C-alpha positions as CSV (number, residue, x, y, z in Angstrom):
1,M,-4.6,4.5,21.6
2,A,-7.1,3.5,19.1
3,A,-10.7,3.9,20.3
4,V,-13.0,1.0,20.7
5,A,-10.6,-1.4,19.0
6,T,-7.9,-0.9,21.6
7,G,-9.8,-0.5,24.7
8,G,-8.5,-2.4,27.7
9,L,-9.8,-5.7,28.9
10,A,-12.4,-5.6,31.6
11,Q,-11.0,-6.0,35.1
12,S,-12.7,-7.0,38.3
13,G,-11.6,-7.1,41.9
14,G,-13.1,-8.8,45.0
15,V,-13.3,-7.1,48.3
16,A,-13.0,-10.5,50.2
17,A,-13.7,-14.1,49.6
18,A,-16.7,-14.1,52.0
19,A,-18.2,-11.2,50.2
20,A,-18.0,-12.7,46.8
21,A,-21.7,-12.0,46.2
22,T,-21.1,-8.2,46.6
23,T,-17.9,-8.1,44.7
24,T,-17.6,-4.8,43.0
25,S,-16.1,-4.5,39.5
26,F,-15.1,-1.8,37.1
27,H,-14.9,-1.7,33.4
28,R,-12.7,0.7,31.4
29,T,-15.0,2.6,29.0
30,A,-13.8,3.0,25.5
31,P,-13.8,6.6,24.0
32,G,-16.6,5.6,21.7
33,G,-19.0,5.0,24.5
34,G,-19.1,1.2,24.0
35,S,-17.9,-1.7,26.2
36,G,-14.3,-1.6,27.5
37,R,-13.7,-5.1,26.1
38,L,-11.9,-5.6,22.9
39,A,-14.2,-5.6,20.0
40,L,-13.4,-8.8,18.1
41,V,-13.2,-8.1,14.4
42,P,-12.5,-10.9,11.7
43,G,-8.9,-11.1,10.8
44,S,-7.7,-9.6,14.1
45,R,-6.7,-10.8,17.5
46,P,-5.8,-9.1,20.8
47,S,-2.1,-8.8,21.8
48,V,-1.2,-10.6,25.0
49,R,1.6,-8.1,25.5
50,H,-0.1,-4.7,25.4
51,G,-3.8,-5.5,24.8
52,Q,-4.1,-3.8,21.4
53,L,-5.9,-5.4,18.5
54,L,-3.5,-6.9,16.0
55,V,-3.8,-7.4,12.3
56,S,-1.5,-9.4,10.1
57,S,1.0,-7.7,7.7
58,G,0.3,-10.5,5.2
59,L,3.7,-12.0,6.0
60,P,3.7,-14.3,9.0
61,S,7.5,-14.2,9.3
62,L,7.3,-10.3,9.5
63,D,4.6,-10.6,12.1
64,A,6.8,-12.8,14.3
65,V,9.5,-10.1,14.2
66,L,7.1,-7.2,15.0
67,G,5.7,-8.9,18.0
68,G,2.7,-10.8,16.6
69,G,1.3,-8.3,14.1
70,L,0.5,-4.7,13.4
71,P,-1.6,-2.9,16.0
72,V,-4.8,-1.3,14.8
73,G,-4.6,2.4,14.7
74,T,-0.8,2.4,13.9
75,L,1.3,3.3,10.8
76,L,3.8,1.0,9.2
77,L,6.5,2.7,7.2
78,I,8.5,0.7,4.6
79,E,11.8,2.3,3.4
80,E,11.9,1.1,-0.2
81,D,14.9,-0.8,-1.7
82,I,16.7,0.9,-4.6
83,Y,14.4,-0.4,-7.3
84,G,11.3,-0.8,-5.2
85,I,10.8,-4.5,-6.1
86,Y,10.6,-6.0,-2.7
87,S,8.9,-3.1,-0.9
88,N,6.1,-3.4,-3.6
89,L,5.8,-7.1,-2.6
90,L,5.3,-6.2,1.1
91,F,2.7,-3.5,0.1
92,K,0.7,-6.0,-1.9
93,H,0.9,-8.7,0.9
94,F,-0.6,-6.3,3.4
95,L,-3.5,-5.4,1.1
96,A,-4.0,-9.0,-0.1
97,E,-4.3,-10.2,3.5
98,G,-7.1,-7.6,3.9
99,I,-9.1,-9.2,1.1
100,V,-8.7,-12.7,2.6
101,C,-9.9,-11.4,6.0
102,G,-12.8,-9.4,4.4
103,H,-11.4,-6.0,5.4
104,N,-12.0,-2.8,3.5
105,L,-9.2,-1.3,1.4
106,F,-8.0,2.2,0.6
107,I,-5.3,2.3,-2.0
108,A,-3.4,5.5,-2.9
109,S,-0.8,5.9,-5.5
110,A,0.7,8.5,-7.8
111,K,2.0,6.3,-10.5
112,E,-0.3,3.3,-10.9
113,E,-4.1,3.0,-11.0
114,P,-5.5,1.4,-7.8
115,A,-7.5,-1.0,-10.0
116,D,-4.4,-2.2,-11.7
117,I,-2.6,-2.7,-8.3
118,L,-5.6,-4.9,-7.2
119,K,-5.2,-7.1,-10.3
120,E,-1.6,-7.9,-9.3
121,F,-2.3,-9.1,-5.7
122,P,-0.8,-12.6,-5.1
123,A,-3.2,-15.6,-4.7
124,P,-3.6,-16.9,-1.1
125,L,-2.5,-20.4,-0.1
126,L,-5.7,-21.5,1.7
127,N,-6.7,-25.1,2.7
128,T,-6.9,-26.2,-0.9
129,S,-3.2,-25.6,-1.2
130,V,-1.9,-27.7,1.8
131,N,0.3,-29.9,-0.4
132,E,2.1,-27.0,-1.8
133,R,2.6,-25.4,1.6
134,E,3.8,-28.8,3.0
135,E,6.3,-29.0,0.1
136,A,7.6,-25.6,0.9
137,A,7.9,-26.5,4.6
138,T,9.9,-29.6,3.8
139,A,12.3,-27.6,1.7
140,V,12.8,-25.0,4.5
141,K,13.2,-27.7,7.1
142,C,15.8,-29.5,5.2
143,K,17.7,-26.3,4.7
144,H,17.7,-25.6,8.5
145,N,18.8,-29.2,9.2
146,S,21.7,-28.8,6.9
147,Q,22.7,-25.6,8.4
148,A,22.5,-27.1,12.0
149,S,24.9,-29.8,10.9
150,M,27.5,-27.3,9.9
151,K,27.7,-25.6,13.2
152,I,31.4,-25.3,14.2
153,A,31.4,-23.7,17.6
154,W,29.5,-24.3,20.8
155,R,28.5,-20.6,21.2
156,Y,26.3,-20.8,18.1
157,Q,24.1,-23.6,19.7
158,N,22.0,-21.2,21.8
159,I,21.3,-18.6,19.1
160,P,17.5,-18.1,18.7
161,T,16.1,-19.1,15.4
162,L,13.3,-17.4,13.6
163,E,10.4,-19.7,12.7
164,T,9.9,-19.7,8.9
165,T,8.4,-23.1,8.2
166,Q,4.8,-23.3,7.0
167,T,4.1,-26.5,8.7
168,A,0.6,-25.6,10.1
169,I,-2.3,-23.6,8.8
170,S,-2.3,-20.4,10.7
171,K,-5.6,-18.9,11.6
172,F,-3.9,-15.5,11.9
173,G,-2.1,-14.4,8.8
174,H,-1.9,-16.2,5.5
175,Y,0.7,-17.2,3.0
176,F,0.5,-16.1,-0.7
177,D,1.6,-17.7,-4.0
178,L,3.6,-15.2,-5.9
179,S,3.4,-17.3,-9.1
180,K,-0.4,-16.7,-9.3
181,T,-2.6,-13.6,-9.0
182,M,-5.8,-13.4,-7.0
183,A,-9.0,-14.6,-8.6
184,P,-11.3,-11.8,-9.8
185,E,-14.2,-13.1,-7.8
186,Q,-12.3,-12.7,-4.5
187,I,-11.6,-9.1,-5.3
188,Q,-15.3,-8.5,-6.2
189,N,-16.4,-9.6,-2.8
190,I,-14.6,-6.7,-0.9
191,K,-15.2,-3.0,-0.7
192,W,-12.3,-0.8,-1.6
193,H,-11.6,2.8,-2.3
194,G,-9.0,4.2,-4.7
195,F,-7.0,7.4,-4.8
196,F,-5.1,8.1,-8.1
197,L,-3.2,11.3,-7.8
198,P,-3.2,12.4,-11.5
199,E,-7.1,12.2,-11.4
200,E,-7.4,14.0,-8.1
201,T,-5.1,16.8,-8.9
202,T,-7.5,18.4,-11.3
203,L,-10.1,18.4,-8.6
204,C,-8.0,20.1,-6.0
205,P,-10.2,22.8,-4.5
206,D,-9.1,26.1,-3.1
207,I,-9.8,25.5,0.6
208,K,-10.8,28.8,2.1
209,S,-10.1,27.9,5.8
210,G,-7.1,25.7,4.8
211,S,-7.7,23.1,7.5
212,V,-8.6,19.4,7.9
213,K,-10.7,19.2,11.0
214,N,-11.6,16.4,13.4
215,A,-8.1,14.9,13.4
216,T,-6.9,14.2,16.9
217,T,-3.4,14.8,18.0
218,P,-1.5,11.6,18.6
219,S,-0.1,13.0,21.9
220,C,-3.4,13.8,23.4
221,G,-4.7,10.2,23.4
222,G,-7.6,10.9,21.2
223,K,-9.0,13.8,23.2
224,G,-7.6,16.9,21.6
225,I,-8.7,18.3,18.3
226,T,-6.1,19.8,15.8
227,E,-6.2,21.5,12.5
228,V,-3.7,20.7,9.9
229,S,-3.1,23.6,7.7
230,S,-3.1,22.9,4.0
231,S,-1.6,26.2,2.8
232,N,2.0,24.8,3.4
233,M,1.1,21.3,2.3
234,A,1.3,19.8,-1.2
235,C,-2.0,19.6,-3.0
236,G,-1.7,15.9,-3.4
237,Y,-1.3,15.4,0.4
238,T,-4.2,17.6,1.1
239,R,-6.5,15.7,-1.2
240,L,-5.3,12.4,0.1
241,L,-5.8,13.4,3.7
242,H,-9.4,14.6,2.9
243,S,-10.2,11.3,1.1
244,I,-9.0,9.2,4.0
245,Q,-10.9,11.3,6.5
246,K,-14.1,11.0,4.4
247,V,-13.9,7.2,4.2
248,I,-13.3,6.8,7.9
249,H,-16.1,9.0,8.8
250,Q,-18.7,7.9,6.2
251,E,-18.0,4.1,6.1
252,G,-18.2,3.6,9.9
253,F,-14.6,3.2,10.9
254,D,-14.6,6.3,13.3
255,G,-14.0,4.9,16.8
256,S,-15.2,8.1,18.5
257,V,-18.8,7.6,17.3
258,S,-20.9,4.7,18.3
259,Q,-21.6,2.3,15.5
260,K,-24.6,-0.1,15.3
261,K,-23.5,-2.3,12.4
262,Q,-20.8,-5.0,12.4
263,R,-17.3,-3.6,13.0
264,N,-14.7,-4.0,10.3
265,I,-11.1,-2.8,9.7
266,L,-9.9,-0.3,7.0
267,R,-6.5,-1.2,5.6
268,I,-4.8,1.9,4.0
269,G,-2.0,1.5,1.6
270,I,0.0,4.5,0.2
271,Q,2.6,3.9,-2.5
272,S,5.9,5.7,-2.8
273,L,4.9,8.7,-0.7
274,G,7.2,11.7,-0.9
275,S,8.3,11.0,-4.4
276,V,8.3,13.7,-7.0
277,L,5.1,12.3,-8.4
278,W,3.3,13.6,-5.3
279,G,4.3,17.1,-6.1
280,D,7.0,17.2,-3.4
281,D,10.6,18.1,-4.0
282,I,12.2,16.4,-1.0
283,C,13.8,13.8,-3.3
284,S,15.2,16.3,-5.8
285,T,16.8,18.9,-3.6
286,E,18.4,19.2,-0.2
287,N,16.5,22.3,0.7
288,P,12.9,21.7,-0.5
289,Q,10.5,24.5,-1.0
290,N,8.3,23.3,1.9
291,I,10.3,21.2,4.3
292,Y,7.4,20.3,6.5
293,S,4.9,19.3,3.9
294,L,5.3,15.5,4.3
295,T,5.6,15.7,8.1
296,K,2.4,17.7,8.4
297,F,0.6,15.1,6.4
298,L,1.9,12.3,8.6
299,Y,0.9,14.1,11.7
300,G,-2.7,14.5,10.5
301,L,-2.8,10.9,9.2
302,R,-1.7,9.5,12.6
303,G,-4.5,11.6,14.2
304,L,-7.0,9.8,12.0
305,L,-5.6,6.4,12.6
306,R,-5.5,6.8,16.4
307,T,-9.3,7.2,16.6
308,S,-10.4,4.7,13.9
309,L,-10.4,1.0,13.2
310,S,-7.8,1.3,10.6
311,S,-4.2,0.3,9.9
312,C,-1.8,2.0,7.3
313,I,1.2,0.9,5.3
314,I,3.3,3.5,3.5
315,T,6.3,2.9,1.2
316,I,8.7,5.8,0.9
317,P,11.9,6.2,-1.2
318,A,14.1,7.0,1.7
319,H,17.4,6.5,-0.2
320,L,16.3,9.4,-2.5
321,I,15.5,12.0,0.3
322,Q,18.4,14.5,0.2
323,N,17.8,16.0,3.6
324,K,18.3,13.4,6.3
325,A,16.6,15.5,9.0
326,I,13.4,15.1,7.0
327,M,13.7,11.3,7.1
328,E,14.4,11.5,10.9
329,R,11.1,13.3,11.4
330,V,9.2,11.0,9.2
331,T,10.6,8.0,11.3
332,N,9.5,9.8,14.5
333,L,6.0,10.3,13.1
334,S,5.7,6.6,12.3
335,D,5.0,3.7,14.6
336,T,6.8,0.9,13.0
337,V,9.7,1.5,10.5
338,V,11.2,-1.4,8.4
339,G,14.0,-0.9,5.9
340,L,14.7,-3.1,2.9
341,E,18.3,-3.4,1.5
342,S,18.4,-5.2,-1.8
343,F,21.4,-7.0,-3.2
344,I,20.7,-5.9,-6.7
345,G,23.5,-3.9,-8.1
346,S,25.7,-4.4,-5.1
347,E,28.8,-6.6,-4.3
348,R,26.8,-8.9,-2.2
349,E,24.7,-10.0,-5.2
350,T,27.7,-11.9,-6.4
351,N,29.1,-12.9,-3.1
352,P,28.7,-16.6,-2.5
353,L,28.1,-15.9,1.3
354,Y,24.7,-14.4,0.4
355,K,23.8,-16.6,-2.5
356,D,20.6,-18.0,-0.6
357,Y,19.2,-14.4,0.1
358,H,18.0,-11.4,-2.0
359,G,18.5,-8.7,0.6
360,L,18.6,-7.7,4.3
361,I,15.7,-6.3,6.3
362,H,16.3,-3.7,9.1
363,I,13.8,-3.2,11.9
364,R,14.3,0.5,12.5
365,Q,11.6,1.1,15.0
366,I,9.0,-0.8,17.0
367,P,5.9,0.8,18.5
368,R,5.8,1.4,22.3
369,L,2.2,0.7,23.1
370,N,1.1,0.7,26.8
371,S,4.7,0.2,27.8
372,L,7.9,2.1,28.0
373,I,9.7,-0.2,25.6
374,G,8.6,-2.1,22.5
375,N,8.5,-5.8,21.9
376,V,12.1,-6.0,20.6
377,S,13.1,-9.3,19.1
378,D,16.2,-11.1,20.1
379,T,17.0,-11.7,16.4
380,K,18.9,-8.8,14.8
381,D,20.3,-10.2,11.7
382,L,17.4,-10.8,9.3
383,A,17.4,-11.4,5.5
384,F,14.6,-11.9,3.0
385,R,14.5,-14.3,0.0
386,L,12.1,-14.6,-2.9
387,K,11.5,-18.2,-3.7
388,R,9.5,-19.5,-6.6
389,K,6.1,-19.0,-4.8
390,L,6.9,-17.5,-1.4
391,F,8.5,-14.3,0.0
392,T,9.9,-15.1,3.4
393,I,12.0,-13.3,6.1
394,E,14.6,-15.5,7.8
395,Q,17.4,-15.3,10.2
396,L,20.7,-14.6,8.4
397,H,22.9,-17.7,8.5
398,L,26.3,-17.3,6.9
399,P,28.0,-20.5,5.9
400,P,31.6,-21.2,7.5
401,D,34.6,-20.0,5.5
402,L,35.8,-23.2,3.8
403,S,37.8,-21.4,1.0
404,D,41.3,-22.3,0.1
405,T,42.7,-18.9,1.5
406,V,44.0,-18.8,5.1
407,S,43.0,-15.7,6.9
408,R,46.0,-15.2,9.4
409,T,49.0,-16.5,7.4
410,S,49.5,-16.8,3.7
411,K,50.4,-20.1,2.0
412,Q,53.7,-18.5,0.9
413,D,54.7,-17.6,4.5
414,L,53.8,-21.2,5.7
415,A,55.8,-22.7,2.9
416,E,58.8,-20.6,3.8
417,S,58.5,-21.4,7.5
418,A,58.4,-25.1,6.8
419,K,61.6,-24.9,4.6
420,L,63.4,-23.1,7.5
421,L,62.3,-25.8,10.0
422,S,63.5,-28.5,7.7
423,S,66.9,-27.0,7.1
424,G,67.6,-26.6,10.8
425,C,67.9,-23.7,13.2
426,S,71.1,-22.5,11.6
427,A,69.3,-21.5,8.4
428,M,66.7,-19.3,10.1
429,A,68.7,-16.1,9.7
430,I,68.2,-16.3,5.9
431,G,64.4,-16.6,5.9
432,K,61.8,-14.0,6.2
433,K,60.2,-15.5,9.3
434,H,62.2,-16.1,12.5
435,L,61.1,-18.4,15.5
436,D,60.8,-16.6,18.7
437,F,62.4,-18.7,21.5
């Protein structure tokens, strides 16, 4: 449970109606020593389901699937598609949403300069672009109406639909125009930190104690202190964990310490973690040199997230990891796991049934916060599509099979049966098909 940001709402109980004046009340005290009420931070809202603070993923359709947004203090893991095209879009949407909301950013990458990633953020569709959003909403609405008119069975009428229209200006979460990049003046107004691995590798120190302190264990609810050994961790992971810890503690995002200034949220984005560029060999061999290097980093990272006003997104090339046991551990150490399956290079790319979509999205894992089960959506079949300006997630609707082929009986068999029927029952013995009286 994230401190301060995820404290429970104040509760009060009356002894009796006649003793209302002397009614006692209690407040759950947050670990940071502040009030138990949720600290309202710009760009966030409390969840009505589990009481955690939520931030938008930058994609309102994804927020709806994940139960309203991403809880503060949690980790979102994106399993990259084969070419990393669409996972990179989700990565940029998450960080671009932080700029619109005024959040601080921490961008880490091993292949691109963080400053170059900032320049590629899509432009937000704010109030000045209402006409463009209404145009997109009209197109989506017409598409859904045409699909509704093609329903061929009564059992499809009660299937829940995923809301994807952009008819109203949402106060939580924004839409982005992929045909334009964000204006430089918008980027200059926010505070961000960059981590570029090739530059940090030359600065990797020889840590004598080999530990990263002040990282709380996720299982102890923010009370225990653990030390993550860096002797068995890749140098890039060690430097990255130290950098994130430094920003959280020095910039006032640590929830375990009372802060006097205005609260804000730190959005952390790590690109293609686990690839060979990070100095790890889990993608090149089934028996890596250090099989626990990545999992140790994630364990320490979640400890930092649990006690801070921060939210993290990580993209990982899951399809390249040779040892599937490593991927299972990575999934267990993540809060939310989303997989992207692109149609590029597959048979579905040319299949007319999927002509309206560019890939499938799989919700692997939903966080279980303050409850035994997560907020599981009723909609299981989800697909994503990249329009001219928008990247959206929709419920997968396959059109009815109106092709010339017949599934149960071929045309040749039907023709032969008709010939036999026309010639009379006496000629049935010479045909391939016989009537069963």
